[in-house]
C-alpha positions as CSV (number, residue, x, y, z in Angstrom):
1,M,-20.6,-5.0,1.8
2,E,-22.9,-3.1,-0.5
3,I,-26.6,-3.4,0.3
4,T,-28.8,-3.8,-2.8
5,S,-32.4,-2.9,-3.3
6,L,-33.3,-6.6,-3.6
7,Q,-31.7,-7.2,-0.1
8,I,-33.7,-4.3,1.3
9,T,-36.8,-5.7,-0.2
10,V,-36.2,-9.1,1.2
11,F,-35.5,-7.6,4.6
12,G,-38.8,-5.6,4.5
13,I,-40.8,-8.6,3.4
14,L,-39.4,-10.9,6.1
15,I,-40.0,-8.3,8.8
16,L,-43.6,-7.7,7.7
17,A,-44.3,-11.4,7.4
18,S,-42.8,-12.0,10.8
19,Y,-45.1,-9.3,12.3
20,L,-48.1,-10.9,10.7
21,V,-47.3,-14.3,12.0
22,G,-47.1,-12.8,15.4
23,N,-50.7,-11.7,15.0
24,I,-51.9,-15.3,15.2
25,S,-53.1,-15.5,18.8
26,P,-54.2,-19.0,20.0
27,A,-55.3,-17.6,23.4
28,I,-57.7,-15.1,21.7
29,L,-58.9,-17.8,19.2
30,I,-59.5,-20.4,21.9
31,G,-61.5,-17.7,23.8
32,K,-63.6,-17.1,20.8
33,L,-64.4,-20.8,20.6
34,H,-65.8,-20.5,24.2
35,N,-67.6,-17.2,23.3
36,Q,-65.3,-15.3,25.6
37,D,-62.6,-12.6,25.1
38,I,-59.6,-13.9,27.1
39,R,-58.5,-10.3,27.3
40,K,-61.5,-9.5,29.5
41,T,-61.2,-12.6,31.6
42,G,-59.0,-13.4,34.6
43,S,-55.7,-11.4,34.4
44,G,-56.8,-10.0,31.0
45,N,-53.6,-11.3,29.3
46,A,-53.9,-13.3,26.1
47,G,-51.3,-15.9,27.2
48,T,-50.8,-19.4,28.5
49,T,-51.1,-18.6,32.2
50,N,-54.5,-16.9,31.8
51,V,-55.7,-19.6,29.4
52,L,-54.7,-22.2,32.0
53,R,-56.7,-20.5,34.7
54,T,-59.7,-19.9,32.4
55,F,-60.0,-22.9,30.1
56,G,-57.7,-25.6,31.6
57,K,-54.6,-27.5,30.9
58,K,-55.4,-28.7,27.4
59,A,-56.2,-25.2,26.1
60,A,-53.1,-23.9,27.9
61,A,-50.8,-26.5,26.3
62,I,-52.2,-25.7,22.8
63,T,-51.6,-22.0,23.5
64,M,-48.0,-22.5,24.6
65,I,-47.1,-24.8,21.7
66,V,-48.5,-22.4,19.1
67,D,-46.9,-19.4,20.7
68,I,-43.5,-21.0,20.8
69,L,-43.8,-22.2,17.2
70,K,-44.6,-18.6,16.3
71,G,-41.1,-17.7,17.5
72,V,-39.4,-20.7,16.0
73,I,-40.7,-20.8,12.4
74,P,-40.2,-17.2,11.3
75,V,-36.6,-17.2,12.7
76,L,-35.8,-20.4,10.8
77,L,-37.3,-19.1,7.6
78,A,-35.7,-15.7,7.9
79,R,-32.3,-17.3,8.4
80,Y,-32.7,-19.6,5.5
81,I,-34.0,-17.0,3.0
82,A,-31.6,-14.3,4.1
83,A,-28.7,-16.7,3.7
84,E,-29.5,-16.8,0.0
85,F,-29.1,-13.0,-0.3
86,L,-26.7,-12.1,2.5
87,S,-23.8,-13.6,4.4
88,I,-24.4,-16.1,7.3
89,Y,-23.6,-13.3,9.7
90,F,-26.3,-11.0,8.4
91,A,-28.7,-13.9,8.0
92,N,-28.4,-14.5,11.8
93,Q,-28.8,-10.8,12.5
94,L,-31.9,-10.7,10.4
95,A,-33.2,-13.9,12.0
96,L,-33.2,-12.2,15.4
97,W,-34.8,-9.1,14.0
98,A,-37.5,-11.3,12.6
99,G,-37.9,-12.6,16.1
100,V,-38.3,-9.1,17.5
101,F,-41.0,-8.3,15.0
102,V,-42.8,-11.6,15.6
103,I,-43.0,-10.6,19.3
104,C,-44.2,-7.1,18.3
105,G,-47.0,-8.8,16.3
106,H,-47.9,-11.0,19.3
107,V,-47.9,-8.1,21.7
108,W,-49.5,-5.5,19.4
109,P,-51.6,-7.5,16.8
110,V,-53.2,-5.4,14.2
111,F,-56.0,-7.9,13.7
112,F,-57.0,-7.8,17.4
113,G,-56.9,-4.1,18.1
114,F,-53.2,-4.0,19.0
115,K,-54.0,-5.8,22.3
116,G,-52.3,-9.2,22.5
117,G,-50.2,-11.2,25.0
118,K,-47.0,-10.5,26.8
119,G,-44.7,-12.5,24.5
120,V,-43.0,-14.8,27.0
121,A,-43.6,-18.1,25.1
122,T,-42.9,-16.6,21.7
123,T,-39.7,-15.0,23.0
124,F,-38.6,-18.4,24.2
125,G,-39.3,-19.8,20.7
126,V,-37.2,-17.1,19.2
127,L,-34.3,-17.5,21.6
128,I,-34.1,-21.3,21.5
129,T,-34.0,-21.1,17.7
130,A,-31.7,-18.1,17.2
131,V,-29.3,-18.5,20.1
132,P,-30.0,-22.0,21.6
133,L,-27.6,-22.0,24.5
134,L,-28.7,-18.6,25.7
135,G,-32.3,-19.8,25.2
136,L,-31.7,-22.7,27.5
137,C,-30.2,-20.4,30.0
138,E,-33.3,-18.2,29.9
139,L,-35.5,-21.3,30.3
140,A,-33.5,-22.4,33.3
141,I,-33.8,-19.0,34.9
142,M,-37.6,-19.0,34.4
143,V,-38.1,-22.6,35.5
144,V,-36.1,-22.2,38.7
145,T,-37.8,-18.9,39.6
146,V,-41.3,-20.2,39.0
147,A,-40.5,-23.4,40.9
148,I,-39.4,-21.4,43.9
149,T,-41.9,-18.5,43.8
150,R,-44.8,-19.9,41.8
151,M,-44.9,-16.5,40.0
152,V,-44.6,-16.9,36.2
153,S,-44.4,-13.1,35.8
154,L,-41.3,-13.0,38.0
155,G,-39.6,-15.7,36.0
156,A,-40.4,-13.7,32.8
157,V,-39.0,-10.5,34.3
158,L,-35.8,-12.0,35.6
159,G,-35.3,-13.7,32.3
160,A,-35.8,-10.4,30.5
161,L,-33.3,-8.7,32.7
162,A,-30.7,-11.5,32.3
163,F,-30.9,-11.9,28.6
164,P,-29.1,-8.6,27.5
165,L,-26.4,-9.4,30.1
166,L,-25.9,-12.9,28.8
167,V,-25.8,-11.6,25.2
168,S,-23.3,-8.8,26.0
169,K,-21.0,-11.5,27.4
170,F,-21.4,-14.3,24.9
171,A,-22.9,-12.8,21.7
172,P,-22.5,-9.0,21.8
173,M,-23.3,-8.7,18.1
174,Y,-26.9,-9.4,19.0
175,L,-27.2,-6.9,21.8
176,P,-29.5,-4.4,19.9
177,Q,-32.1,-7.2,19.4
178,A,-31.6,-8.5,22.9
179,L,-32.3,-5.0,24.4
180,C,-35.4,-4.7,22.2
181,L,-36.7,-8.1,23.3
182,A,-36.0,-7.4,27.0
183,L,-37.7,-3.9,26.8
184,I,-40.8,-5.4,25.2
185,V,-41.2,-8.1,27.9
186,L,-40.5,-5.7,30.7
187,Y,-42.9,-3.1,29.4
188,K,-45.7,-5.7,29.1
189,H,-45.0,-6.8,32.7
190,N,-45.0,-3.3,34.2
191,E,-48.2,-4.0,36.2
192,N,-46.9,-7.4,37.3
193,I,-43.7,-5.8,38.5
194,G,-45.8,-3.4,40.6
195,R,-47.8,-6.3,42.1
196,I,-44.6,-8.2,42.8
197,V,-43.1,-5.3,44.7
198,R,-46.3,-4.9,46.7
199,G,-46.5,-8.7,47.4
200,E,-49.8,-8.9,45.6
201,E,-48.9,-10.9,42.5
202,N,-51.0,-14.0,41.6
203,K,-49.3,-17.4,42.0
204,I,-49.9,-20.6,40.1
205,S,-50.8,-23.9,41.7
206,F,-48.8,-27.0,40.9
207,K,-51.6,-29.2,42.4
208,K,-53.5,-31.5,40.0
């Protein structure tokens, strides 16, 4: 299939737009409403767990919903727009690449000094939209892990390790994107991994 300049342009625009959408950080914006920088509070992560510990359940719920939607919407739009210019196969490929760049925007947001969150909720939004069954498998891995250990970070790490393995078995055409997503999540959790190994990782409470 010959790739035209229009298709390359569409690809570039979708990737850039996805990255910019990823820059929208509800955790940082909620922190600003409270005159705080969430990245300098608690664990220092601009994500749902730190918002929960710092600002409570309502703020955490808003953060999680927005971060998940950040993964869902660009993937849907990329798939729809790309389908107009490419085959369905390439549209699905591009949709997952859009997801990768949304997460890059979330983790390294240009509008917030390239210091964002760890991308867990946004990654789930990408997966449940792009590869729903595998996304549900990832969710199950994380939920079970967190329920047993009360460590959100361990759930994220195990999910990241499992995803490329699941993709290689059931959807190998998406392995490059899967590896990128896994590496980003693992890289952002490198400090958590160290604390988990040392038995020092923070645990969440399920008490009211």
